[in-house]
MARSE-218750 format. One record per residue (C-alpha): x, y, z negated. Coordinates in steps of 0.001 Angstrom, whole numbers. Example, Ala and Ser with C-alpha at 12.3 -4.5 7.8 and 13.67 -1.06 7.14 Angstrom:
<sites>
      east     north        up
     12300     -4500     -7800
     13670     -1060     -7140
</sites>
This chain:
<sites>
      east     north        up
    -11964    -17060     20628
    -14133    -17380     17541
    -13031    -16039     14146
    -12904    -18368     11180
    -16030    -18271      9026
    -13838    -17314      6066
    -12434    -14329      7991
    -15952    -13036      8687
    -16995    -13566      5081
    -13967    -11706      3750
    -14379     -8901      6289
    -17966     -8452      5127
    -16707     -7972      1567
    -13882     -5633      2577
    -16087     -3297      4638
    -18414     -2897      1649
    -15613     -1222      -319
    -15697      2494       698
    -11937      2928       422
    -11693      6347      2067
     -8281      7788      1247
     -9658     10335     -1228
    -11372      7552     -3223
    -10058      4782     -5462
     -9206      1421     -3920
     -9054      -445     -7230
    -12277     -2431     -6682
    -10929     -3770     -3386
     -7528     -4545     -4910
     -9228     -6405     -7744
    -11193     -8540     -5283
     -8097     -9279     -3203
     -5922    -10068     -6213
     -8495    -12547     -7559
     -8717    -14227     -4148
     -4954    -14555     -3875
     -4444    -15810     -7427
     -7112    -18450     -6868
     -5108    -19455     -3784
     -1931    -19956     -5782
      -139    -16682     -4977
      2013    -14843     -7468
       804    -11242     -7377
      2111     -7901     -8551
       148     -4686     -8619
      2065     -1509     -7840
       -45      1303     -9341
      -142      4781     -7869
      1541      7076    -10402
      -734      9943     -9398
     -4251      8492     -9337
     -6669      5549     -9642
     -5184      3497     -6813
     -2832       581     -6435
      -843     -1397     -3943
      -422     -5153     -4157
      2420     -7549     -3382
      1912    -11318     -3298
      3963    -14399     -2480
      3520    -18135     -2129
      5935    -20894     -1147
      9542    -21735     -1942
     12026    -19260     -3335
     14880    -17930     -1251
     15291    -16158      2049
     13278    -16525      5212
      9572    -16685      5760
      7254    -13961      6994
      5799    -10830      5431
      2334     -9604      6465
      1475     -5959      5821
     -1865     -4121      5781
     -3269      -929      4299
     -6516      -809      2342
     -7684      2754      3005
     -9891      4055      5814
    -10628      7457      7331
    -13744      9475      6350
    -17150      9200      8040
    -18203     12826      7471
    -19007     14706     10660
    -19499     11513     12652
    -22840     10312     14039
    -23041      6650     13033
    -25863      4438     14307
    -24711      1471     12184
    -24184      1594      8393
    -20484      2406      8043
    -19900       403      4868
    -21898     -2644      5820
    -20571     -5147      8344
    -23053     -5388     11217
    -22772     -7831     14083
    -24227     -6939     17480
    -23411     -9511     20160
    -19589     -9769     20239
    -18946     -6583     18237
    -18510     -6245     14476
    -19306     -2698     13323
    -18147      -926     10187
    -15604      1616      8982
    -12209       -40      9023
    -13086     -3048     11158
    -10305     -2111     13571
     -8146        99     11349
     -7340     -2238      9687
     -9561     -4410      7557
     -9999     -6836     10446
     -6353     -7833     10166
     -6544     -7779      6370
     -9507    -10181      6441
     -7698    -12536      8813
     -4586    -12327      6635
     -6524    -13205      3464
     -8374    -16069      5139
     -5025    -17469      6255
     -3741    -17033      2683
     -6557    -19267      1460
     -5522    -21940      3958
     -1881    -21540      2912
     -2878    -22679      -580
     -3725    -26102       874
      -518    -26402      2890
      2985    -27466      1916
      5113    -24486      2865
      8730    -24931      3902
      9161    -21136      4001
      7552    -18402      1894
      4589    -16263      2899
      4615    -12713      1554
      1844    -10122      1627
      1875     -6366      1016
     -1303     -4289       810
      -866      -526       537
     -3007      2586        88
     -3036      6150      1451
     -1667      5119      4849
     -4245      7332      6544
     -2846     10453      4886
       707     10142      6136
      1849      6757      4775
      2103      8232      1294
      1193      5079      -600
      3827      2791       894
      6487      5436       216
      5603      5309     -3497
      5570      1496     -3406
      8985      1075     -1799
     11153      1163     -4973
      9156     -1716     -6480
      9084     -3639     -3196
     12854     -3278     -2898
     13267     -4733     -6401
     11481     -7911     -5276
     14478     -8732     -3076
     12382    -10367      -365
     14316    -11219      2820
     11789    -12427      5403
     12815    -13063      8989
      9852    -11037     10203
      7400     -8451      8932
      4137     -8166     10874
      2270     -4889     10351
     -1250     -5649     11570
     -2302     -2272     12976
     -4512     -2521     16088
     -2420     -3197     19203
     -4877     -5415     21107
     -2726     -8312     19854
       286     -7150     21908
      3489     -6881     19834
      4606     -3252     19496
      8319     -2602     19090
      8225      1134     18526
      6439      4289     17501
      7596      7834     16888
      8502      9229     13501
      6463     12103     12083
      6989     15185      9951
      4160     17408      8703
      5262     20973      7953
      3918     24298      6747
      5200     27778      7628
      4167     30622      5299
      4524     34046      6921
      4607     37120      4657
      4219     40640      5979
      3318     43981      4435
      -365     44808      3914
     -2029     48161      4524
     -5032     49933      6005
     -5641     48874      9602
     -5965     52540     10676
     -2235     52791      9979
     -1398     49296     11237
      1898     50185     12982
      3361     51257      9625
      2957     47776      8189
      3927     44220      9161
      1102     41961     10270
      1635     38409      9011
      -600     37041     11764
      1689     38652     14324
      4626     36867     12692
      2627     33649     12860
      1867     34210     16541
      5573     34683     17250
      6326     31500     15307
      3732     29517     17259
      5274     30832     20479
      8657     29584     19238
      7133     26137     18580
      5825     26085     22135
      9303     26869     23451
     10698     23987     21392
      8022     21765     22906
      9104     22896     26361
     12675     21899     25514
     11496     18424     24488
      9306     18076     27574
     12148     18916     29926
     14942     17342     27911
     16906     14152     28418
     15518     12333     25371
     12718     10217     26831
     11183      6778     26384
      8819      5837     29175
      7334      3006     27105
      5206      5716     25443
      2176      7383     27034
      3870     10693     26141
      7543      9833     26747
      9054     12747     24779
      8809     14247     21292
      5815     16461     20606
      5127     19528     18479
      1528     20233     17505
       -31     23174     15624
     -3113     21973     13779
     -4106     24884     11583
     -3544     28652     11400
     -5060     30784      8640
     -4534     34375      7549
     -6055     37730      6742
     -8812     38812      4367
    -10719     41554      6217
    -10693     43199      9623
     -9581     46564      8245
     -6625     45186      6262
     -3290     44353      7871
     -2773     40697      6827
       -87     40114      4240
       -21     36309      4540
      -562     33746      7286
       -51     29988      7061
       641     27581      9928
       397     23802      9545
      2163     21858     12284
      3775     18517     13012
      6643     16892     14856
      6273     13385     16319
      9753     12505     17391
     11867      9997     19226
     14997      8742     17411
     17292     11223     19188
     15136     14209     18180
     15584     13861     14447
     14104     16122     11792
     17377     17886     10804
     17889     18971     14431
     14296     20222     14594
     14730     22146     11333
     17846     23830     12746
     15825     24969     15775
     13148     26323     13430
     15717     28218     11350
     17157     29788     14500
     13661     30796     15656
     12825     32348     12286
     16070     34339     12311
     15168     35798     15714
     11618     36672     14629
     12753     38389     11423
     15721     40246     12918
     13715     43472     13567
     12739     43606      9856
     16204     43229      8346
     16011     46688      6732
     12938     45853      4639
     14856     44254      1753
     13398     40785      2218
      9748     41877      2017
      9063     40107      5327
      9670     36376      5455
      8819     33025      7028
      9313     30049      4724
      9060     26479      5994
      8145     23505      3813
      8166     19849      4812
      4930     18408      3412
      5369     14773      4418
      7397     12491      6666
      7422      8884      7738
     10035      7034      9782
      9573      5821     13309
      9989      2249     14479
     12538      1113     17043
     13446     -2569     17305
     15211     -4313     20166
     13083     -6549     22340
     15917     -9100     22140
     15783     -9350     18342
     14794    -12543     16568
     11867    -10764     14900
     10399     -9633     18239
     10878    -13051     19805
      9146    -14653     16823
      6267    -12155     16924
      5809    -12639     20673
      5635    -16395     20231
      3102    -16113     17441
       855    -13664     19301
       926    -15550     22589
      1234    -12218     24428
      3166    -11983     27697
      4284     -8377     27196
      5480     -5864     24622
      4303     -2308     24007
      4949       847     22005
      2161      2778     20282
      1390      6467     20007
       177      6352     16413
      2314      5981     13311
      2453      2989     10983
      4201      1825      7836
      6591      -348      9867
      9564      2004      9595
      9584      1661      5809
     10123     -2095      6104
     12932     -1638      8622
     14626       548      6011
     14749     -2622      3887
     16597     -4327      6772
     13554     -6430      7646
     12878     -7008     11347
      9429     -5466     11772
      6868     -5593     14580
      3387     -4076     14777
       734     -6493     16035
     -2934     -6740     15174
     -6487     -6964     16498
     -8458     -4081     17963
     -7687      -990     20014
     -6848      2242     18201
     -7562      4548     21134
    -11023      3188     21896
    -12188      1954     18498
    -10183      3415     15620
    -11286      6497     13639
    -14522      6808     15652
    -18200      6696     14768
    -19515      3137     15066
    -16007      1744     14731
    -15983     -1910     15729
    -13800     -4898     16449
    -14655     -7632     18919
    -14958    -11242     17815
    -12461    -12197     20552
     -9808     -9919     19051
    -10453    -11120     15518
    -10381    -14712     16735
     -7071    -14086     18507
     -5649    -12756     15244
     -6829    -15869     13414
     -5081    -17992     16042
     -1851    -16013     15653
     -1888    -16485     11891
     -2748    -20172     12280
       390    -20545     14409
      2303    -18748     11685
       958    -21054      8988
      1993    -24098     10997
      5501    -22668     11455
      5816    -21902      7747
      4775    -25489      7083
      7475    -26787      9421
      4930    -28089     11934
      4333    -27371     15619
      2692    -24022     16317
       638    -25166     19300
     -3072    -24474     18745
</sites>
C-alpha cells in the first residue's frame, strides 16, 4: 500500500513543526487552518486560555446530523534523553520507514486526514466531514478537556468519531481511564540523633506506598477483569517519591506521585474511598498530635476511559472502513472518552504501532501503514459522497 503523494508532502511539513507539549503549536495550527480554508472548510480556532496554543475544529459538507468526525492531536513527546540517529524534526525516508518525531503518534494520521480533506473539497458530499485537532494530549489529555465546552456548542452529531491513534489499523473499542494523583505526607522534623521522638514523613510515605500495593493486589485478584487487555485488571503505579533535605534531619515532608488506570467497574470515587481508609489507618497512631501529622491527596488530572459495544453502529462502520477482520483494546489512553461524553460513537483506529514505534528514539511509521490509512479515509470519502466504498 502506497501513501498518497499529498499525505507524504503534508507529513513532511507537520514533522518540521517541533510541537513538543511544552512548546507552542500555533505555527502548525496556522498551517493546517490555511490548508483547510483553501479546501473549503469552515474553521474555528479554540485557543488555550492558559498559553500560546490552540485547538482547531473544521467542517465541510451539508448541515444537519450524520457524517463522520476525525480527531487528532498536534503535540508530540520530547526527544531529550533519547539517542536519535535520524533528525527528529525532519521527515527522513529509509526504505519503507518514515522517521521523525510524531510520525506514529500521531502526525501520520493527521497528514492522511488533511490529505483526504483536500480531496473532499473536490467531492460532492452527501454527509458532513468534521475534523478536530487538539493540543496537550501527551500530558494527560489536558487540551481536549479545555476544548470540550466549545466543541459541545457546535452541536455536531456525527454517526462516528475516529480517533486516529496508532492501532496498526485495527479498530480499538476500549481503553482504561486514568487518574494522576499526588499524596503529600507531613511529619515532624528534628535531629536524626533523636529520630524516634519525631515523625518521619518518608516513613509515612513508605506506609502509603505499601497501602497502594495492597490495593493493586485487590485489583489483581478481584472479579473486575477484561481479558481484551494485555493487563486485564486495573493498575496502580507509583512514579515518583521525593522527600527529606539532609541525612541528619528527620524529614518533615514527602511527596508521592502515582496513577490509577482503571476499568469501568473500578471507578475513581471507589479508589479514593480506599485511599481515605488507608490514610486513616496510617495516621491512627498519631491521633494525639493535634493534626501535625497528615497525608493529603490531590487529584492532578483525569481522563475518561473508552468502552463501546462491538455491536454498535459506530464500531461496525469503523470496521468496514478499516478493512480489519478483528477488533482490539489498547493499553494507552486517548481522547476518545471525551467524545463519547458528547454521545458520539467513538472508535480508535490509526496507522502505526504504539508499543514498538511510539515515544521512542528514531520513531517511524511504515509506508504500508500510512497507505492503509489513506485507503481507509478514501473509503470514508466515498461513503460521505454517497458512492461505493470499494477501493
